[in-house]
N, C-alpha and C positions, 0 to 999 in steps of 0.2 A: 456626724462624720466628719465634717471639716470643720475647722477654728473659726470663729469669728474674724472677719478679715476687715479689708479696707470699705467704708462705707460704700452704698451703691452709686450714691450722688456724685462721687467721685470717679465711678467707673464710666466714663466717656467711649470708650475706645472700642468697635467690636472688633470680635477674635472669631477665629473659623478652627475649629477642632478637627484634628484627623485622626480617628478610632482604629486604623488602619497602621499604625507601626507596630512595628514587631521586633524590638532589639530590646535589650534587657534595660533601658532608659536612656534619657538624655533630652534632646532639645531638637525642633522644630522651626522653621518660621513660615506663618502664613504672608499675605501680602506685607503686612505692617509689623507683626508684632514674634518675640521669640515665647513659644510655649514650649513648658518644660512637664515631661511624663516621666510616670515610673513604674515598673513592672513588682509584684507580688506573688512570689508561687505560691500552691498550695492555699489560696484564699478565695472563698472562706473556707474552704475544706479543700484536703488533699485531692489533686486529680484536678485543679483548676487553677488559671492564671488571671489577676486582677492589675488593669493598667488602669493610673489614676493621672489625667490629663490635666493641667494647671496653668490658668491664663497670668498674664501678667497684673498685679495691683491696680492699675488704671484701667482694667479691661473687664468687658464682659462676654461671656459666650453668645456668640449671635447664630453660626451655623455651626452642625456638627453634618462631617464628611466620613464616608467610609470609602476608601480607596477612590479620593476624591468626587465622589459622587454624593451629592447632599440627601442627607436621611430624613424624614418627614414624620411630622407626628407630634416632636415635641415642640411643648410651649415656652419658648424665647423671647416672647414680646417684653417682659418684666424687666429686662436688663440686668438680673440681680444673680444668674447662674457664673459661678468661677469654676466649676470645675464639672469634669466629665469622666465618670466611672464604666469601666467596660470588662466585660467579663468571657472568657474563653476557654475551651477543654485547653489542658495542659499540653497535648501535643499538637495543635492548631499554632505550629510555629512559625507562619506566615499570616498569624490574626485575620485570618480567613472568613471566619463564621462567627460575629460576635451573637452571644446570647442572652446577654442583659445588660442594659446600659443604664447609668444612673447619671444623675445628675443633682449637683449641688450648688444651693444660694450660698451666698457670704456670710448668712449668720446661721448656718449647719444645717439647714435644714434641706433634706432629699425627696428626691422621685424617680421611682425607677418605671422602666418600658421593657415590653417583651414583643416581638412578634407574634402575629396569627400564621403565619406561615413560612418556615426557613427556607425550603428547596425551592425556592423563586428567585426572580429578579425585582422581586418589588424593595422597595425603599420607606415603606412604612413600617414604623411603629407606634404601638398602645400603650398607654398609661397602666402599670398595674397596681392597683391599690393595694394588696394583698402581702406585699411585701414589705414589712414592715421592719426587720432585723434581720442578723445572720441567719437566724435560726430559717424563717419564713424563706431566705436567699437559698438556704440549700435546697430546701426543698421545692422551692420552683424551679432551679438548676436540674435536679433529680427528673423531674418534670419533663423538661425539654431535652434531657438527656434521651428518654426515651423517644420520643418523636423525631432525633434527629440520630437513630440510631442507625451502625454502619459505618461511620465516619472514619476513616484508614488513613493511613500514609504510608504509599507505597514505595517497599523496597525492591529496588530496580536492580540489587545485586546478587538477590537470593539466589541460591540454588537449587539444584533439582533434588527433589523427596526432601525439603526442607520446609520449617514452618514459621512465621512471627506473627507478632501481634500488631493488633489498630495502629501502634505509635510506631510501627515498622521498624521495630526494635524482636529480638527474642525474649527479652523479658516484658513482662504485660503492663500494660499501666494501670494506674490507681481508679480509672475508670474506664469504662467499656471492655474490664479486662478479659472477657468472655469472647470477645470476637478473636478468632484463629484463622490465621490465613495457611492456608497447604497450595506448595509449590510442585508443579510437574512439569518435564520434559517431553519433547517431541521435536523430529524435524519434518520438513517440506519432504517433496515426492522425490525433490532433485538430491536431497541432503544440503542442499546448499544454507540452509539457515536453519538455527537452533530456534524453536518455539519453547518457550519459559510461559505455563498459564497459574495463574494465580487463582486460586479460589477460596472461598469463605468455607469454615467447617458448618455453620447453620447462616439462613440467611443472604442479606444482600451486602455490597460494600457501595460506598461513596467516598471516592477520592479525594482529598484536600490537597494532598501533594505529595510529590517523590522526592527519598533520599538516596543516598548511595553507601557503598562499605565507607567512606571517609566522613559519612555523617552530614555530609553537605545535602542542603535541599534544593529541589527544580520545581518551581512553581508551573503552574499551567497558566497559558495565557490566553484570552481572558480567563481569570481565575477561579470560574465557578463550574469547574468539572464536576465538584460533588452535587449539581443536579441532579445528574445522570446516576441511576441506580443502578449496579453493574451487577450480573450474573457472574463474569470471571472478566478476567484482563489477561490480555497476551502479549508477550514482548519478544519483540524478533530480533535475534543476533547472528551474526555471521559466525558459521560452524567452526571457524579458527579464534574466534574471541574467546580466549580460554579463560579471564576474568572474569567474563560478562560486564566488561566496563561501558562497552559501546551500544546501547540500544537502538536500533535503526529506526522501527517502527511501534507505537505503543496503540495497542486496541483496545476500547473500552468497550463491552459488549453487553448487550441488555434487549434480553425480550426479541433476537433475532437481529436486531439492529448493529451497529457497529459505528463508533466515532474512532478516528485513525488521527496520529499525532506524530511529531518529529520534534526533534531537542533544535531550538535556535536562538542563540543567544542565550545561553543558561535558565531559556523558558520550553516549555512543550506547548507549539503552537499547531493547529488545523493543520493537517494535510490538506491543503484543497485543491485537488488536482482531480480531472477526472481521468486519471490514468489508471489504471489494474494495479491491485497490491505488488505483484511480482514487480512492475516500472517500479514503484515508491521505493522497494525496498532497496532493488539493486543499485538507483540514483544515490539512497542514503550509505549502501556498502561504498560506494565509488567514492563518495564524499570520508565518509567517517574512518575508512579503513584502505586508502588510497588504491583502489583498484581500476583504474583509468583505460579505457582503451585508445590504441589505436586506430585510427581510420584513412583506410589503405587509398579509399577514393580521392584522397586530398594529394597534391601534386604539385602546386606552387608554393615558391617561399611565403613565409608570415605564420604569422598566429592565427591558430582556429581552435574552436572550443570541441571539448572531451563529447563526443555524442552521446554518453549517457548522464554526466553530471553539468558538462558547460566550463569546467574548469580550464582555462587556458592551457595549450598544448602548441609546443615553438616547432615549426616546420622548414628545414632549409633544402632548396633543393636544387640539383648540380646535374650536369650531362657532360661526364667525362669522353672526353674524345667525339662527342656527339654521338655516343657509341647507343646509350642508354640513359633513362632517368633515373639518378640517384636521391633518395627523399631521406632525410634523416628526422627522427620524430622524437622529442626532449620535452621534459616535462621538470620544473624545478620543485624543489622540496616535496617529493611525493614519486610515483611510482604508476609504472603500467603493469596491469594482470591479464589484458584480453586485445585481440585484434579483432576490428569489426571493416565489413563492407558492404554497402548496399545496408545497412540497417540489420545486418546479419553476423553474427558471432562466425568467426573463423575457428573449424575444427582441424585439429591433429598439433596446433601452435603451444608447446608447453612455456609459459612464464612464470618462473616463479616470482616470489617478492623481492625487491631492490634493485629493478629492471627500471631505469627512467632514460633509456635511449633503446631506438629501434632504428635500424635502415631498411628502407624499402627498395628494391627496384624493377621499375617499370619498362617494359619490353614489348615489341619493336619500338625503334624512335617515330615512325610514322603512324602508329594507332599504339601508343605506350598504355601496356596494362599491367598493373602490379602482380609479377607469378615468381619472386622471390625475397627471400626477407631473410636477414640478418640480424642476429642478436650479440653485440660483441663483447658482453660483458659473462654472458653464460658460455664460458670457453668457444667462443665465436661460433655460436650453434647456427646452422642453416637450413630454411625449410624450402621448398617449391612446392608451386601449385599442383595440385595429381588432379585435378580436373578442369574442365575449359569454364562451363558455365556454374559450377557448385562452390563449395566453400571448404571443400577440401583441401588440406595440408600433410606432407610428411616431412619428416626429417632426413637432410642428405646426409649418409652414412659416409661416404669417402669423396676423394677428387675434389674436394672443397678447397674456395681461394683460400690463400695465406689471411687475408683480411679484407675491410670493407673499401680497401685502397685497389685491390688485387684488380685493375682494370681488365688486362689480357684474359686472364681466367674468367674473370666472371661474363663478360662476353660470349665465350663459348661456351658458358654454362647456360648464360639465358637462351643461345641461339637452340642447345639440346633440349632443354624444357619447352620451349615453344615449339620444336617437332613435335616431343611427346604428347602435347597439349593438342597440337593439329589431328593425331591420331585417336586420340580418346573419345569416348562417346561424350555425349552431354548427360547430365544425371539423368533426365527422364527416357533416353533410350539405354542407359544402363540398366534403371528401376524395371523398363518395359519388358526386357529380354529375361529379367530374371524371374518376374513375378506374373508371366502367362500373359500381358496385356494392361495389366495393373500399376500404376504408377504410384509409388511411395514415395513422398519428401519426406528422410527420415532425418535431413539436416535441419528441417523446421522444427521437427518434432523436438530435436535436442535442443532448440535455443528457445524453445515456450518453457521456460523454467516455472512451471505454476506451480502453485503455493495449496495443501491440500487443507482448506478449511470448508467449513460449511458456509452456506451463501450469507452476503451478509450486506445490509442496505443503508449506506453511511446515511445519517441524518444529524439533525441539528447543528450545534455547533463544531462538531469535530469535521474531520475531512470528510470529502465523498467520493473517496477511493471507489471503484467499480469492484465487483463482485469476482473473484477469482475461479477459475475453473480449471479442472487437469487436462494436460496437455490431449488433445485428440488422439486417436490410435487409430491408422489406416489399417483395413482388414481386406484379403482378399475375397472376391465373389465366389460361391461354391464352385465346383467342377461343372461343364458344360459341355456339350457334342461340340464338334467343329463344324458342325451346320446351322446351330444356335448362333453360335459367335459370329459365324457369315451373315446370318439375318441381323444381328444385333447391328454391327457392323454396317450393315445396307438398307437404310432407308428406303433407297427407290426401289429394291427387290420387294420389299415389304409392302409399297404401295400398288405395285402392277400385282402382284398377287393377290392383294384386296379385289381389285378391280376385275380381275378375270375369274375368281370365285363369284361376285357379283353377276357378271353375266351368264356363268353357265347356270347358277340357280335359276335365274329369272328364265332361259331356255326350259329346264327340267317344268316350271312352274306353267308355262305357254304352251308347252307339248302336252302335257296332263290335260290343262283346258280342252286343247284341239281334238285329242284322242274321244273324249267325252260328247262332244259337243257337233264337233264335224270332223269325223274321221279320216274322210276320202283327201282331205287337206291338208291332214294333219303332215309334218315333215317325215315321219315315220313309214305311215303309208305309201308315200310316196317314191322315198328312198328305194325300199323294198319290191316295190311294182318297178321300179328301173333297172334292179337287181337280177328278179325273176323273168322279167320280160311279160310279167302280166299283174291282172289286179287281184290285191287280196282282199277277202270279204272284211266289211267293218270289224275292229276291237273292239268286242263288248266283254261286260263282267262275265259273260255265260261262256264264249268260246276264248277267252285271253289267252294266247300261250304265244311262242315264239316260234316263226315258220322256220320250217327244215330248211 
């Protein structure tokens, strides 16, 4: 393999070889030495890539590392090894899974090593004495390829009703050319997110890395996602992501379990929170698509974190003529898309894209509460709160202030809105009157943006997002009589009724006993005697009758 080089007696400097390098070639440095490496495509045959790492003339290979982790099982004590050769599948562009490693002595002799198990975190290699030449090397690679079936590159920009192959391309690779991935699209229950499902035509998948439409690769961190054998893969996008360029959450599903990842720093990292999938999606959507939320509860000057993703929002608070509090919320290099109060979305406020300033008016001065909103860049759009304690807002169609600085008209409008809110019923009162005593919180139902998926339990190195369920729906009870409704609503009446019933039953039992054993002392006999003015004969089974 290698030509004779410097005698081992003059190689006195140890060198550490990193077999995880993944470029066309070049050099890198260990602690003290410059090590050169070269890539050879289609070696020993089509579909594989070979890298050769060569240490300097005065060095010998002391350690072999992969991704900065020591690899064990190589006998390097002789200090005679000068080259390390490593083989990968050609579409393993990040050199994540080395298949065969060869070590070469200065005199040209070489040894090959393979792993007993490729899909675990073991760093143990064993010598393979059967590999003698390129022919036997090809056979061994073919056997290993069968053991590592399903290795693929995830094409994150794939459209619905499309297909691609194991290399993440529409053209099949030279090995594993039968692995075909189909893509379908669906939406969540609120149509907020597109869900792209990637499934293999046959068998299962093991993801090496991901690639986008530009051909850029985005690996996982840690980079051993291929350990998980997947039945299917889900990619979640915002419904307005027309180019499918911004994946919010990536889900690897395996036998009912799921691992979740988000893109951070150019790598897919585990989503290690205990929040729901819906909450994680909204946070990532906020970050990646600039959909931040104004927090109505904030009313003092200074920065505050976006209630969804913690991005900094600026707030300036003023009190024009001490008539009300004016809070101007602004954000740099991004946009607002929603309004939140007490961690609940406010309904009826339409904020389209490109809005980076929202003005909120709090009234009255003695107990300021947000009841009026102005969005200056949307044709000076104004919204007023329509329920006292709820989250409903409505657009003001006429007689609006000229602008956010129209103090006089804003003051009068705030007084008018406050008067309307005092007369308006609370959400619970309104709901009760409409549903015959049943309170239905539709606001809560609307803000629970559930994702319709099967139940997943996150495990392993992926994120541990809790399973998401559909929003619960409140249903009215079956019709009932007025008496039944009163009984249900009066626990005291129920208790009294039970006590009276028990007393009556006890009296009946006692009277029956006395009529049988001592009729003259029974209540019935004594009452009848007083009523008739005479004594009645004892009541027995033979003459039992009702006195006339």
